[in-house]
TIKE-906112 format. One record per residue (C-alpha): residue number from 1; y, x, z; residue in three letters. Coordinates in pm, whole numbers, plus 50000, padded with zeros to 5 digits. Layout:
BEGIN
  seq      y      x      z  type
  NUM      Y      X      Z   ALA
...
//
This chain:
BEGIN
  seq      y      x      z  type
    1  28188  68085  69462   MET
    2  28312  68379  69254   LYS
    3  28022  68329  69012   LYS
    4  28108  67958  68983   LEU
    5  28475  68038  68914   LEU
    6  28375  68297  68656   SER
    7  28148  68047  68485   LEU
    8  28427  67790  68481   MET
    9  28668  68041  68325   MET
   10  28414  68127  68053   VAL
   11  28371  67759  67976   CYS
   12  28747  67703  67966   LEU
   13  28794  68003  67737   CYS
   14  28515  67881  67513   ALA
   15  28674  67536  67501   PHE
   16  29016  67687  67425   GLY
   17  28868  67892  67144   ALA
   18  28750  67573  66977   MET
   19  29111  67468  66904   ALA
   20  29261  67603  66585   GLY
   21  29587  67572  66394   GLU
   22  29647  67515  66024   VAL
   23  30005  67580  65916   VAL
   24  30150  67434  65597   PHE
   25  30464  67628  65501   ASP
   26  30667  67455  65229   ALA
   27  30786  67786  65088   THR
   28  30426  67895  65029   VAL
   29  30195  67593  65015   ASP
   30  30342  67404  64723   ARG
   31  30289  67075  64543   GLY
   32  30256  67030  64169   VAL
   33  30555  66813  64069   LEU
   34  30827  67022  63912   THR
   35  31132  66848  63767   ASN
   36  31416  66750  63999   ASP
   37  31368  66385  63906   ASP
   38  30987  66380  63913   THR
   39  30828  66181  64192   GLU
   40  30472  66080  64269   GLY
   41  30175  66138  64499   PRO
   42  30138  66491  64638   GLU
   43  29845  66648  64823   SER
   44  29763  66992  64963   ILE
   45  29434  67097  65127   THR
   46  29415  67411  65338   LYS
   47  29150  67539  65580   ASP
   48  28976  67199  65591   GLY
   49  29296  66999  65654   VAL
   50  29472  66783  65394   THR
   51  29833  66665  65402   ILE
   52  29945  66410  65145   SER
   53  30216  66159  65057   THR
   54  30204  65847  64843   THR
   55  30542  65932  64690   LYS
   56  30739  66253  64718   GLY
   57  30793  66600  64580   ARG
   58  30665  66922  64735   TRP
   59  30793  67198  64507   ASN
   60  31144  67258  64642   VAL
   61  31073  67460  64961   ASP
   62  31048  67126  65139   GLN
   63  30789  66853  65176   TYR
   64  30990  66550  65067   ARG
   65  30845  66213  65164   VAL
   66  31050  65945  64989   PHE
   67  31177  65635  65166   LYS
   68  30901  65375  65195   GLY
   69  30625  65631  65130   ALA
   70  30357  65736  65377   SER
   71  30267  66085  65500   PHE
   72  29904  66142  65599   THR
   73  29728  66428  65780   VAL
   74  29348  66424  65750   LYS
   75  29062  66648  65866   SER
   76  28685  66628  65905   ASP
   77  28739  66757  66258   GLN
   78  28939  66587  66531   THR
   79  29317  66639  66510   ILE
   80  29484  66677  66850   THR
   81  29842  66755  66749   GLN
   82  30071  66753  66444   VAL
   83  30413  66921  66463   VAL
   84  30658  66872  66177   ILE
   85  30980  67070  66133   GLU
   86  31255  66890  65936   CYS
   87  31586  66986  65775   THR
   88  31791  66737  65981   ALA
   89  31802  66600  66332   ASN
   90  31653  66283  66476   GLY
   91  31731  65961  66293   GLU
   92  31986  66116  66057   THR
   93  31897  66133  65688   LYS
   94  31591  66359  65630   TYR
   95  31516  66392  66003   GLY
   96  31187  66326  66190   PRO
   97  31327  65999  66329   GLY
   98  31312  65849  65979   CYS
   99  30936  65811  66027   PHE
  100  30818  65496  66202   ASP
  101  30721  65559  66563   VAL
  102  30347  65513  66614   ILE
  103  30145  65569  66929   ASP
  104  30153  65937  67022   GLY
  105  30454  66021  66800   TYR
  106  30794  66134  66931   SER
  107  31081  66349  66807   TYR
  108  31363  66562  66940   GLU
  109  31618  66742  66726   GLY
  110  31453  66855  66402   LYS
  111  31098  66846  66547   ILE
  112  30857  66553  66529   GLY
  113  30532  66569  66729   THR
  114  30219  66356  66728   TRP
  115  29961  66411  67002   SER
  116  29630  66234  67046   GLY
  117  29276  66237  66908   SER
  118  29206  66123  66551   ALA
  119  29075  66247  66220   LYS
  120  29355  66083  66023   GLU
  121  29720  66015  66110   ILE
  122  29968  65830  65888   THR
  123  30346  65810  65930   LEU
  124  30573  65601  65707   THR
  125  30928  65701  65611   ALA
  126  31076  65361  65688   THR
  127  31451  65423  65729   SER
  128  31511  65716  65494   ASN
  129  31359  66007  65309   GLN
  130  31205  66279  65531   VAL
  131  31228  66647  65438   ARG
  132  30992  66884  65619   MET
  133  30984  67263  65601   THR
  134  30665  67320  65801   LYS
  135  30368  67116  65925   VAL
  136  30144  67263  66197   THR
  137  29812  67085  66257   VAL
  138  29600  67158  66564   THR
  139  29231  67066  66540   ILE
  140  28962  67049  66807   ASP
  141  28734  67306  66648   GLY
  142  28724  67629  66459   ASP
  143  28942  67668  66152   VAL
  144  28747  67750  65841   THR
  145  28958  68012  65661   PRO
  146  29028  67929  65300   SER
  147  29291  67991  65039   ILE
  148  29443  67715  64830   SER
  149  29427  67715  64453   ALA
  150  29744  67839  64280   PRO
  151  30002  67591  64149   THR
  152  30189  67593  63818   PHE
  153  30557  67532  63754   SER
  154  30624  67343  63538   PRO
  155  30308  67137  63554   ALA
  156  30081  67109  63254   GLY
  157  30177  66849  62995   GLY
  158  30327  66793  62653   THR
  159  30645  66989  62572   TYR
  160  30859  67033  62265   TYR
  161  30999  67376  62345   VAL
  162  30838  67694  62480   ALA
  163  30781  67701  62856   GLN
  164  30800  67988  63104   ASN
  165  30517  67904  63343   VAL
  166  30537  68035  63698   GLU
  167  30219  68059  63909   ILE
  168  30247  68040  64288   LYS
  169  29998  68100  64566   ALA
  170  29986  68179  64939   ALA
  171  30208  68460  65063   SER
  172  30042  68798  65012   GLY
  173  29779  68663  64774   ALA
  174  29691  68824  64441   THR
  175  29676  68588  64142   ILE
  176  29442  68641  63847   TYR
  177  29470  68430  63534   TYR
  178  29330  68373  63184   THR
  179  29463  68201  62873   THR
  180  29142  68207  62664   ASP
  181  28974  67910  62829   GLY
  182  28740  68118  63050   ASN
  183  28747  68093  63428   ASP
  184  28931  68390  63582   PRO
  185  28768  68653  63800   THR
  186  28907  68949  63994   THR
  187  28869  69146  63668   SER
  188  29111  68914  63485   SER
  189  29482  68979  63426   THR
  190  29691  69006  63744   VAL
  191  29986  68768  63743   TYR
  192  30322  68944  63787   SER
  193  30586  68742  63598   GLU
  194  30625  68398  63435   PRO
  195  30404  68343  63129   ILE
  196  30582  68239  62810   ASN
  197  30389  67957  62644   VAL
  198  30508  67900  62288   ALA
  199  30197  67721  62154   SER
  200  29933  67496  62302   THR
  201  29762  67695  62581   THR
  202  29537  67639  62883   THR
  203  29613  67864  63180   ILE
  204  29350  67907  63452   LYS
  205  29416  68095  63774   ALA
  206  29266  68194  64107   ILE
  207  29419  68348  64419   ALA
  208  29257  68606  64645   THR
  209  29346  68726  64993   LYS
  210  29147  68886  65276   ASP
  211  28817  68854  65087   ASP
  212  28887  68484  65025   LEU
  213  28883  68344  64672   ILE
  214  29049  68012  64590   SER
  215  28915  67738  64363   PRO
  216  29016  67765  63997   VAL
  217  29342  67594  63906   ALA
  218  29393  67487  63547   SER
  219  29688  67352  63346   ALA
  220  29713  67279  62975   THR
  221  30048  67304  62796   TYR
  222  30064  67120  62466   THR
  223  30360  67243  62260   ILE
  224  30448  66998  61988   GLU
  225  30700  67043  61710   GLN
  226  31035  66879  61774   VAL
  227  31131  66606  61530   ASN
  228  31466  66697  61371   THR
  229  31711  66447  61227   VAL
  230  32039  66517  61046   PRO
  231  32291  66317  61250   ASN
  232  32363  66070  61530   ILE
  233  32278  65759  61326   ALA
  234  31936  65900  61235   ALA
  235  31878  65993  61600   TYR
  236  31938  65631  61706   TYR
  237  31698  65510  61436   GLU
  238  31413  65690  61613   LEU
  239  31441  65439  61898   GLY
  240  31431  65477  62276   ALA
  241  31155  65706  62401   GLY
  242  31193  65961  62121   SER
  243  31244  66332  62179   TYR
  244  31425  66498  61891   ALA
  245  31692  66742  61777   ALA
  246  32008  66678  61577   ILE
  247  32044  66933  61295   ALA
  248  32415  66893  61215   ASN
  249  32713  66975  61439   PRO
  250  32894  66715  61648   VAL
  251  33243  66708  61800   THR
  252  33314  66658  62171   VAL
  253  33587  66409  62260   TYR
  254  33538  66352  62634   TYR
  255  33350  66518  62921   THR
  256  33299  66426  63284   ASN
  257  33067  66631  63504   GLY
  258  32730  66643  63329   ASN
  259  32830  66369  63084   GLY
  260  32951  66456  62732   VAL
  261  33066  66208  62464   TRP
  262  33027  66338  62108   VAL
  263  33075  66202  61755   LYS
  264  33007  66279  61393   ASP
  265  33071  66092  61068   ALA
  266  32783  65852  61143   THR
  267  32850  65745  61501   GLY
  268  32905  65817  61869   TYR
  269  32663  65944  62134   LEU
  270  32664  65993  62512   TYR
  271  32475  66300  62638   ILE
  272  32386  66336  63006   PHE
  273  32231  66639  63176   GLY
  274  32306  66979  63325   ARG
  275  32214  67169  63008   ASN
  276  32506  67003  62832   ALA
  277  32739  66962  63133   GLY
  278  32714  67329  63232   ASN
  279  32857  67434  62895   MET
  280  33207  67317  63004   ASN
  281  33274  67154  62669   TYR
  282  33622  67008  62608   LYS
  283  33786  66766  62368   ASN
  284  33774  66917  62019   GLY
  285  33481  67153  62074   ASP
  286  33222  67150  61796   VAL
  287  32863  67182  61922   ILE
  288  32645  67362  61665   PRO
  289  32341  67172  61537   GLY
  290  31995  67229  61677   GLY
  291  32046  67060  62015   PHE
  292  31839  66768  62134   GLY
  293  31677  66567  62409   GLY
  294  31515  66241  62509   TYR
  295  31667  65914  62380   LEU
  296  31682  65675  62675   LYS
  297  31791  65314  62710   ASP
  298  32006  65311  63024   TYR
  299  32109  64950  63089   ASN
  300  32163  64890  62720   GLY
  301  32337  65221  62654   LEU
  302  32125  65453  62440   LEU
  303  32191  65808  62556   GLU
  304  32052  66156  62501   MET
  305  31921  66289  62830   THR
  306  31619  66447  63002   TYR
  307  31297  66275  63100   ASN
  308  31070  66432  63361   GLY
  309  30994  66784  63244   ASP
  310  31136  66715  62897   GLN
  311  31482  66864  62931   ASP
  312  31784  66880  62705   LEU
  313  31770  67189  62485   PHE
  314  31960  67388  62225   GLY
  315  32313  67349  62367   PHE
  316  32513  67660  62279   THR
  317  32872  67780  62293   ALA
  318  33102  67566  62076   PRO
  319  33333  67652  61791   THR
  320  33692  67533  61792   ASP
  321  33772  67199  61633   GLY
  322  34044  66939  61633   GLU
  323  34094  66746  61956   ALA
  324  34049  66369  61934   THR
  325  34352  66153  62015   THR
  326  34263  65808  62148   PRO
  327  34337  65526  61903   ALA
  328  34604  65279  62018   GLU
  329  34439  64935  62019   VAL
  330  34444  64598  62196   THR
  331  34178  64427  62405   THR
  332  34063  64244  62090   ALA
  333  33927  64579  61966   TYR
  334  33676  64602  62252   VAL
  335  33369  64475  62065   VAL
  336  33018  64609  62012   GLU
  337  33083  64731  61657   SER
  338  33339  64976  61803   ASN
  339  33095  65129  62051   PHE
  340  33189  65482  62155   GLY
  341  33545  65467  62022   HIS
  342  33805  65662  62223   TYR
  343  34096  65423  62276   ILE
  344  34422  65350  62457   THR
  345  34529  64994  62543   ILE
  346  34904  64986  62601   LYS
  347  35100  64779  62852   ASN
  348  34807  64605  63021   ALA
  349  34737  64484  63373   THR
  350  34421  64538  63575   VAL
  351  34232  64301  63805   SER
  352  33955  64479  63997   ALA
  353  33634  64356  64159   ASP
  354  33470  64666  64304   GLY
  355  33394  64903  64016   ARG
  356  33424  64620  63764   ASN
  357  33767  64515  63641   PHE
  358  33940  64304  63378   THR
  359  34202  64439  63137   ILE
  360  34468  64191  63023   THR
  361  34722  64253  62748   ASP
  362  34924  64032  62512   ALA
  363  34617  63959  62292   THR
  364  34366  63864  62562   GLY
  365  34122  64030  62801   THR
  366  33846  64292  62800   ALA
  367  33593  64405  63060   ALA
  368  33605  64747  63222   GLY
  369  33378  64948  63449   TYR
  370  33454  65253  63665   GLN
  371  33184  65478  63521   ALA
  372  33368  65792  63637   TYR
  373  33445  65770  64008   THR
  374  33720  66031  63990   ASN
  375  33925  65782  63785   VAL
  376  34068  65540  64043   ALA
  377  34111  65174  63945   ILE
  378  34466  65048  64016   PRO
  379  34497  64784  64286   SER
  380  34855  64672  64220   ASP
  381  35010  64432  63968   ASN
  382  35190  64701  63765   ALA
  383  35140  64758  63392   SER
  384  34935  65051  63266   TYR
  385  34842  65238  62953   ASN
  386  34462  65253  62981   ILE
  387  34264  65525  62803   THR
  388  33886  65504  62782   GLY
  389  33566  65472  62583   ILE
  390  33405  65151  62459   ILE
  391  33051  65119  62600   ALA
  392  32807  64842  62678   LYS
  393  32589  64717  62961   TYR
  394  32288  64485  62946   VAL
  395  32156  64291  63246   LYS
  396  31915  63998  63240   ASP
  397  31947  63983  62864   GLY
  398  32327  63949  62876   VAL
  399  32527  64218  62692   THR
  400  32873  64310  62820   THR
  401  33103  64526  62609   ILE
  402  33328  64720  62844   GLN
  403  33573  65007  62867   VAL
  404  33484  65319  63066   TYR
  405  33834  65430  63172   PRO
  406  33925  65798  63157   THR
  407  34288  65758  63268   ALA
  408  34534  65496  63392   PHE
  409  34899  65576  63316   GLU
  410  35131  65358  63517   LYS
  411  35430  65230  63324   ILE
  412  35722  65287  63553   ILE
  413  36078  65411  63554   ASN
  414  36073  65706  63790   ILE
  415  36445  65681  63857   GLU
  416  36402  65328  63992   ASP
  417  36156  65439  64260   LEU
  418  36261  65468  64625   PRO
  419  36301  65829  64743   THR
  420  36135  66009  65032   VAL
  421  36209  66361  65156   ASP
  422  35858  66492  65200   ASN
  423  35487  66428  65259   ILE
  424  35551  66272  65599   ALA
  425  35797  66034  65432   GLY
  426  35534  65931  65176   LEU
  427  35274  65859  65444   LEU
  428  35529  65651  65640   ALA
  429  35559  65401  65352   THR
  430  35333  65100  65301   GLU
  431  35000  65182  65135   GLU
  432  35018  65157  64756   GLY
  433  35398  65193  64737   THR
  434  35514  65437  64469   ASP
  435  35791  65673  64575   VAL
  436  35943  65993  64439   ARG
  437  36001  66313  64635   PHE
  438  36356  66442  64678   ALA
  439  36227  66788  64771   ASN
  440  35966  67019  64617   PRO
  441  35612  67070  64746   VAL
  442  35387  67377  64733   THR
  443  35041  67380  64576   ALA
  444  34771  67529  64800   VAL
  445  34438  67476  64623   TYR
  446  34314  67283  64321   GLN
  447  33957  67201  64224   ASN
  448  33908  66945  63950   GLY
  449  34077  66622  64054   SER
  450  34154  66755  64403   ASN
  451  34494  66920  64464   LEU
  452  34601  67012  64816   TYR
  453  34978  67037  64866   ILE
  454  35208  67107  65160   MET
  455  35573  67114  65262   ASP
  456  35759  67159  65588   GLU
  457  35628  66822  65713   SER
  458  35258  66884  65660   GLY
  459  34968  66871  65414   TYR
  460  34807  66607  65198   THR
  461  34542  66579  64928   LEU
  462  34649  66460  64582   VAL
  463  34347  66295  64420   PHE
  464  34346  66210  64050   GLY
  465  34359  66362  63704   GLN
  466  34666  66581  63648   LEU
  467  34806  66732  63330   ASP
  468  34859  67077  63480   ASN
  469  34669  67329  63690   THR
  470  34828  67511  63982   TYR
  471  34789  67835  64174   ASN
  472  34826  67881  64547   ASN
  473  35200  67907  64609   GLY
  474  35321  67724  64297   ASP
  475  35626  67509  64367   VAL
  476  35620  67160  64210   ILE
  477  35937  66949  64188   THR
  478  35999  66583  64110   GLY
  479  35656  66449  64201   ILE
  480  35592  66079  64257   ALA
  481  35309  65854  64365   GLY
  482  35167  65642  64644   SER
  483  34907  65688  64914   TRP
  484  34573  65520  64973   LYS
  485  34330  65525  65263   SER
  486  33976  65657  65210   TYR
  487  33656  65693  65408   SER
  488  33706  65350  65567   TYR
  489  34063  65429  65666   GLY
  490  33988  65763  65829   ALA
  491  34214  65966  65596   ILE
  492  34510  65917  65362   GLN
  493  34534  66068  65014   GLU
  494  34816  66071  64761   MET
  495  34759  65893  64428   ILE
  496  34981  66071  64175   PRO
  497  35196  65940  63895   LEU
  498  35053  66192  63653   VAL
  499  35356  66256  63435   ASN
  500  35561  66357  63740   THR
  501  35342  66657  63817   PHE
  502  35502  66911  63582   GLY
  503  35436  67281  63556   GLU
  504  35459  67478  63879   GLY
  505  35700  67762  63947   THR
  506  35536  68070  64105   PRO
  507  35618  68102  64473   GLY
  508  35474  68247  64793   THR
  509  35103  68189  64845   ALA
  510  35011  67980  65148   VAL
  511  34797  68154  65409   GLU
  512  34543  67954  65611   PRO
  513  34606  67892  65980   SER
  514  34344  68046  66209   VAL
  515  34227  67766  66440   VAL
  516  33924  67765  66672   PRO
  517  33694  67465  66635   ILE
  518  33766  67336  66986   GLU
  519  34136  67288  66890   GLU
  520  34069  67088  66573   MET
  521  34150  66717  66566   ASP
  522  34259  66442  66327   ALA
  523  34617  66574  66318   SER
  524  34491  66871  66112   LEU
  525  34327  66665  65835   VAL
  526  34394  66823  65490   HIS
  527  34534  67137  65657   ASN
  528  34448  67480  65516   TYR
  529  34248  67642  65798   LEU
  530  34042  67948  65873   LYS
  531  33762  67961  66130   ILE
  532  33669  68313  66232   GLU
  533  33335  68461  66341   ASN
  534  33115  68157  66273   CYS
  535  32743  68128  66280   THR
  536  32598  67890  66023   MET
  537  32296  67657  66049   THR
  538  32161  67460  65754   MET
  539  32135  67082  65793   VAL
  540  32048  67016  65428   ASP
  541  32149  67152  65086   GLU
  542  32512  67039  65120   LYS
  543  32569  67029  65496   ASN
  544  32581  67316  65746   TYR
  545  32683  67338  66110   THR
  546  32941  67603  66204   LEU
  547  32980  67743  66554   ASN
  548  33256  67988  66650   ASP
  549  33171  68003  67019   GLY
  550  33419  67726  67105   THR
  551  33234  67435  66947   GLY
  552  33043  67295  66649   ASP
  553  33186  67169  66319   LEU
  554  33009  67027  66015   LEU
  555  33071  67209  65685   MET
  556  33020  67013  65362   TYR
  557  32997  67195  65027   LEU
  558  33224  66959  64832   LYS
  559  33330  67196  64556   PHE
  560  33059  67299  64308   ASN
  561  33173  67662  64276   ASP
  562  33134  67722  64652   ILE
  563  32784  67802  64775   THR
  564  32650  67879  65120   ALA
  565  32531  68235  65186   PRO
  566  32159  68306  65184   GLU
  567  32178  68517  65500   ASP
  568  32225  68267  65783   LEU
  569  32174  68536  66049   THR
  570  32516  68690  65979   ALA
  571  32862  68590  66101   THR
  572  33125  68449  65865   TYR
  573  33492  68363  65834   ASN
  574  33524  68021  65669   VAL
  575  33844  67907  65497   THR
  576  33887  67548  65383   GLY
  577  34038  67205  65439   PHE
  578  33965  66974  65731   LEU
  579  33869  66613  65664   THR
  580  33718  66307  65830   LEU
  581  33415  66128  65687   TYR
  582  33288  65785  65786   ALA
  583  32948  65677  65652   LYS
  584  33046  65311  65679   ASN
  585  33298  65086  65849   ALA
  586  33083  65059  66162   ASP
  587  33048  65433  66229   THR
  588  33301  65666  66383   ALA
  589  33441  65925  66137   PRO
  590  33292  66274  66153   ILE
  591  33519  66577  66133   MET
  592  33411  66835  65876   GLU
  593  33551  67116  65666   ILE
  594  33539  67158  65289   TYR
  595  33510  67537  65238   PRO
  596  33693  67719  64960   VAL
  597  33596  68069  65074   ALA
  598  33312  68205  65290   ILE
  599  33355  68570  65388   GLU
  600  33084  68767  65565   LYS
  601  33223  68947  65867   VAL
  602  33175  69316  65794   GLY
  603  33039  69236  65449   GLY
  604  33138  69105  65110   GLU
  605  33273  68765  65018   GLU
  606  33085  68511  64812   ASN
  607  33032  68618  64449   PRO
  608  33365  68597  64262   PRO
  609  33448  68285  64064   ILE
  610  33419  68338  63689   ALA
  611  33761  68408  63539   GLY
  612  33930  68454  63880   ASP
  613  34098  68787  63807   VAL
  614  34360  68770  64084   ASN
  615  34124  68637  64353   GLY
  616  34313  68316  64432   ASP
  617  34000  68102  64400   GLY
  618  34067  67945  64060   ILE
  619  34062  68048  63693   CYS
  620  34391  67973  63516   ASN
  621  34688  68123  63331   SER
  622  34785  68343  63628   ALA
  623  34465  68540  63570   ASP
  624  34563  68602  63208   VAL
  625  34906  68720  63324   THR
  626  34745  68961  63572   ALA
  627  34533  69110  63292   LEU
  628  34833  69151  63061   TYR
  629  35032  69324  63337   GLN
  630  34747  69568  63385   PHE
  631  34691  69633  63014   ILE
  632  35063  69672  62928   LEU
  633  35202  69826  63249   ASN
  634  34894  69955  63433   ASN
  635  34988  69718  63715   ASP
  636  34670  69663  63917   ASP
  637  34840  69498  64216   SER
  638  34694  69157  64125   LYS
  639  34361  69269  63982   ILE
  640  34061  69180  64199   VAL
  641  33796  69126  63933   ASN
  642  33941  69234  63599   GLY
  643  33625  69331  63412   ASP
  644  33531  68974  63322   GLN
  645  33293  69063  63039   ASN
  646  33120  69336  63246   ALA
  647  33153  69607  62980   ASP
  648  33298  69863  63221   GLY
  649  33655  69834  63091   ASN
  650  33956  69609  63144   ILE
  651  34108  69526  62806   ASN
  652  34187  69248  62560   SER
  653  33822  69143  62550   ALA
  654  33856  69034  62914   ASP
  655  34164  68830  62823   VAL
  656  33959  68651  62558   THR
  657  33681  68585  62810   ALA
  658  33926  68429  63058   VAL
  659  34090  68217  62785   TYR
  660  33750  68073  62694   LYS
  661  33682  67987  63058   LEU
  662  34024  67820  63097   ILE
  663  33982  67611  62785   LEU
  664  33630  67517  62878   GLY
  665  33717  67409  63232   SER
  666  33992  67159  63159   LYS
//
């Protein structure tokens, strides 16, 4: 009997040894698509197993399978299990539940598992995109060790500017490469840093690890000379699909996010892309010549932008110029020949239909479209002065000339408005009713079009473009406006009458209230809160789950200058504003916090914000004042990060650096 048992154990062990695992780690085993907007088929083969998608992108530390695309695992040997690890839970966006459920497939939390016996398994991302960080494939047989060929970023192709090519391979592998057309060997150059390719070049590479040598990977980079034209009119003459530079300077007259409107003596041009948007251009800035990009027809609007790996280029710091004042016109002026003109239509009414609206004045009507979502379309019957840019839109062969509004100024006599005492009084009025405040309010935090204020009755968020910027503690008097519900009625926000928000008077900074997660509810929406000793778990790039030991709370990175820490094993104090978010009218609102500061417990805070000398979370005139007090009086009581130009000294050069940031961020 003992011999029989021993024989059975040997057989079982031998059978168990036949099973092997192949692990695809998205941080190591990469795809070939490179640009953020590039999408297409992706495929990776490792140790005899291939994973692929019909449409996705596998170069961002995730295997992204786009909605409607299929994900396939294939092997010459029998597959008994596939385990996928995703960035989100269940059926939520990017989770394993976004795949269709086939026989043998199930999911729980962030893990999806298929079990069975097949040489090929296909899942389809039916409800939403799926983002995987790891795929583990178990096969009924021995794994044949291999090492994948290196990948190149950006991918080979035609470019008009020099490229810094990064080569990636499996963790711990050594990469050898050539640029002379010969296949590389272990005697070739060892890759250590990105390769600058300034002329047409073919790069070939291999990876080696543990006596394994990968297949040869090859990519050819064709560097063509950029066509240069003198001005905007000549750029348009090239036609959609061209990639060219403009040699002469242009003047900025409006910016919004990554969008920049510019002009010269020959015409007007819209530029869209991070390379231009990150420069923080403002009205009146002159962009030196030598910049360029891809000319694209976007619904009838020709714009300079990026296309795949062909990015915008040549955008540099501006010189000072004269700011553009919008021309006062009527609706009759809104015609195609005035494309791009920066205008104001006085004393007009607005009739909205979603993001489309009609402008009516004494001369007639004109079409408008809410191209910039931070500019709210009025919903009342009041008269407005409407500032915007004349653009056009083509659909089904029909051209519509329309105004992209940049501001609505309500025409109203402030003294005729009903009066309320405070924020609670405002929120007790009927939605959309303009009122003026009898008492002052205190600014807490401002980021772009978002201004959080408070008084003795509570907090609210003021959403809209304002003429002034405020520091924490600034006292603002005489404000007026109405309130509107957002996120399907979950929250209320104040819509300001812009000209009532004058300059603030310095006051006492507001400190956040320390509140455990278990005590948070809808009554604290818009409140300035601090959650202490949190752990942090990533859901996706913008969403994280906080846990302070009393409960969980979603954290959403709303403000662009706030980033999550890289070390998610540490504990943090998170300061921010509570909100409620409803995905649609049929879903219950989710409570979440918009962070404005993330401080590592026992460590350092997030990297300081550029220009934020006094550490209040924003770059404005108070930072200039703090520098002057230090330079003139050696008063360092408000200096947190004074050396803005990093030259080792705090002096007038730092004042200049902060001024440039202030002017560029308006």
